[in-house]
C-alpha positions in Angstrom: 56.8 179.3 111.8 59.4 182.0 111.7 57.1 184.4 109.8 54.7 186.7 111.3 51.6 186.2 108.9 50.5 189.8 109.7 53.5 191.1 107.9 54.8 190.7 104.4 58.2 189.0 104.4 60.6 191.4 102.5 63.8 189.5 102.5 64.7 185.8 102.7 68.5 185.7 103.0 70.4 182.5 102.8 73.0 182.6 105.5 76.3 180.8 104.9 78.4 180.7 107.9 81.7 178.7 108.2 81.7 177.4 111.8 84.5 175.0 112.9 83.4 171.4 113.2 84.8 169.6 116.2 85.4 166.0 117.1 83.7 164.4 114.1 86.1 161.6 113.7 88.2 159.2 115.9 91.8 159.8 115.5 93.4 157.7 112.8 90.2 156.0 111.5 88.0 156.7 108.6 84.8 158.0 110.2 81.3 156.5 110.3 78.4 158.3 111.7 75.1 157.7 113.5 73.5 161.0 114.5 70.5 162.2 116.5 68.4 164.7 114.5 68.1 168.2 115.8 64.4 168.0 116.2 64.1 171.1 118.2 66.0 173.2 115.7 63.9 172.7 112.5 60.3 172.2 111.4 58.9 168.8 110.7 59.6 167.4 107.2 56.7 167.6 104.8 55.8 165.4 101.7 57.7 166.7 98.6 60.8 167.7 100.4 63.6 165.7 98.9 65.9 165.8 102.0 63.8 164.9 105.1 65.1 164.1 108.5 64.2 161.1 110.8 64.1 161.2 114.5 67.4 159.1 114.5 69.4 159.2 111.3 71.1 156.1 109.9 74.0 158.3 108.8 75.0 161.9 108.6 73.9 162.5 105.1 70.3 162.1 106.2 70.7 165.3 108.2 71.4 167.5 105.2 68.7 170.1 104.3 65.4 171.1 106.0 67.2 173.9 107.8 65.2 176.5 109.9 64.6 180.2 109.2 64.8 182.9 111.7 63.6 186.5 111.8 66.2 189.3 112.5 64.4 191.3 115.2 66.9 194.1 115.4 67.3 194.7 111.7 64.8 196.2 109.3 61.9 198.3 110.1 58.2 198.2 111.3 57.0 197.4 107.8 59.8 195.1 106.8 60.7 191.6 107.9 64.1 190.2 107.2 64.4 186.4 107.8 67.5 184.2 107.2 67.8 180.6 106.3 70.3 179.1 108.7 72.4 176.9 106.4 74.9 177.1 109.2 72.9 174.3 110.8 73.8 171.8 108.1 76.0 168.9 109.4 79.2 170.7 108.2 77.8 174.2 108.7 77.4 175.2 105.1 74.9 175.3 102.2 77.5 173.3 100.3 76.5 170.2 102.2 73.5 170.1 99.9 75.5 170.0 96.6 78.1 167.7 98.1 75.5 165.1 98.7 73.5 165.8 95.6 76.4 165.5 93.1 77.4 162.2 94.7 73.9 160.7 94.8 73.0 161.8 91.3 76.3 160.3 89.9 75.5 157.0 91.8 72.0 157.0 90.1 73.6 157.3 86.7 76.0 154.4 87.5 79.0 156.7 87.1 80.5 156.0 90.5 80.6 153.0 92.9 81.6 153.1 96.6 84.8 151.4 97.3 85.8 151.4 93.6 85.6 155.1 92.4 87.9 157.8 93.6 86.2 161.1 93.8 88.3 164.2 92.8 87.5 167.9 93.1 89.3 171.1 93.1 88.2 173.2 96.0 89.1 176.1 98.3 86.7 175.5 101.1 83.2 174.3 102.0 82.4 172.2 99.0 85.4 170.0 99.7 84.4 169.7 103.3 81.0 168.6 102.3 82.3 166.1 99.7 84.8 164.7 102.3 81.9 164.2 104.7 79.8 162.4 102.1 82.7 160.3 100.9 83.6 159.2 104.4 80.0 158.2 105.1 79.4 156.4 101.8 82.8 154.7 101.6 84.6 156.6 98.7 88.2 157.6 98.5 88.5 161.3 97.7 91.3 163.5 96.4 91.0 167.2 96.8 93.2 169.7 95.2 93.6 173.2 96.5 96.0 176.2 96.5 98.6 175.9 99.2 97.4 179.3 100.6 94.3 177.7 102.0 94.0 177.8 105.8 95.5 175.1 108.0 92.1 174.7 109.8 90.5 173.5 106.5 93.3 171.2 105.8 93.1 169.6 109.2 89.3 169.2 108.9 89.5 167.6 105.4 92.2 165.2 106.6 90.0 164.3 109.6 87.3 163.1 107.2 90.0 160.9 105.4 90.5 163.0 102.3 93.8 163.0 100.5 94.9 166.7 99.9 97.0 167.8 97.0 98.3 171.3 97.3 99.1 173.5 94.3 101.2 176.7 94.0 99.3 179.7 95.4 100.5 181.8 92.5 98.4 179.7 90.2 95.2 180.2 92.2 92.2 178.0 91.7 93.1 177.5 88.0 96.1 175.5 89.1 94.0 173.4 91.4 91.5 172.7 88.6 94.3 171.7 86.2 95.9 169.4 88.8 92.5 167.7 89.5 92.0 167.1 85.8 95.5 165.5 85.6 94.7 163.3 88.6 91.4 162.0 87.1 93.2 161.4 83.7 95.8 159.2 85.6 93.1 157.3 87.5 91.3 156.4 84.3 87.9 154.7 84.8 88.4 154.6 88.5 88.4 158.4 88.8 85.5 160.8 88.7 85.6 164.7 88.6 82.6 166.2 90.2 83.4 169.9 89.2 80.8 172.0 91.1 81.0 174.9 88.8 79.9 173.0 85.8 77.7 170.4 87.4 74.0 170.7 86.8 73.3 168.8 90.0 74.4 171.8 91.9 71.5 174.1 91.0 69.2 171.0 90.8 69.3 170.3 94.5 68.4 173.9 95.4 65.6 173.8 92.9 64.3 170.5 94.6 65.1 171.4 98.3 66.2 174.9 99.3 63.7 176.7 97.1 60.7 174.6 98.3 61.8 174.9 101.9 61.9 178.8 101.6 58.4 178.8 99.9 56.9 176.6 102.6 58.6 178.3 105.6 57.6 181.8 104.4 54.2 180.7 103.2 55.0 182.3 99.9 55.2 185.8 101.5 58.5 187.0 100.3 59.4 189.8 97.8 63.2 189.7 97.6 65.6 186.8 97.8 69.2 187.6 98.5 72.0 185.0 98.3 75.8 185.1 98.1 77.4 183.9 94.8 80.1 181.3 94.7 79.3 178.8 91.9 75.9 180.6 91.4 74.1 177.3 92.1 72.2 178.3 95.2 70.6 181.5 93.8 70.0 179.9 90.4 68.2 176.8 91.8 66.2 178.8 94.3 65.1 181.3 91.7 64.1 178.6 89.2 61.7 177.2 91.8 60.5 180.5 93.3 60.0 182.7 90.4 57.3 180.7 88.6 55.3 180.7 91.8 55.8 184.5 92.3 56.9 186.3 89.1 57.2 189.6 91.0 60.0 188.1 93.3 63.3 190.0 93.0 66.5 188.1 93.0 69.6 189.7 94.3 73.1 188.2 94.4 75.7 189.4 96.8 79.5 189.0 96.9 82.6 191.0 97.4 84.2 192.3 94.2 87.4 190.3 94.3 85.4 187.0 94.6 83.2 187.9 91.8 86.2 188.6 89.6 87.5 185.1 90.6 84.1 183.6 89.7 84.1 185.2 86.3 87.6 183.8 85.6 86.3 180.4 86.5 83.4 180.7 84.1 85.8 181.6 81.3 87.4 178.1 81.7 84.1 176.5 80.7 80.3 177.0 80.5 79.1 177.5 84.0 76.1 175.1 83.8 75.1 175.7 87.4 74.7 179.5 87.0 71.7 180.9 85.0 72.1 184.7 84.7 68.6 185.0 83.4 67.1 184.6 86.8 
């Protein structure tokens, strides 16, 4: 366990680091994966955890979730423990791997998409697109991602390595332009196109309610007072809070982001009801 049971955990912070992913695919081919689990990097899976890892995974999607937590020894004080959940240890180094897999799996369960038939479409500026491209490559979907042309070349190269088709939109139109282009592409594809739309997809907070929240509760043994998480779509903090607050009503939930990003998030919410973000928690 990462938690000293003699202390009360004060902060459980969800760490979201963007770390370059190297050599995931063979040049010129759509990738397939067979991966060895990082058994020395996480605690054993337990019953009730939706995403559980095997000793040898059959495909890369089985390595999503069940990430470790680590205490920050040089931060805090004698009476305060700060621990972080290392979502940087997801297959594509981001918490977005969870929602990328969840949105696809849940759509499959509802019969809305079929591998080899449906083309997935999503407007994205970063990690969600990377996660979806990974899942699409593993499960056999074509995927089209729209993004502002101002996005980094590093991200474009990584998305193309996973086999995604990229459609760049004018930087001056921001994410709104990418969203509009994605909607146009889906309309043109008809029944063969499916827009995942992370901002308004209830399967976004659902996966955190079913996996991230329970993992934090188990790993901290319920000894946490404050949960801090960055806000993008709002899905991570919403889903975790929905699971944790009923178990510990006194838990404080704190969202963190830079002001310019929050403004962008609010503009996105104006475009439609943000089903994945519940401000009441």
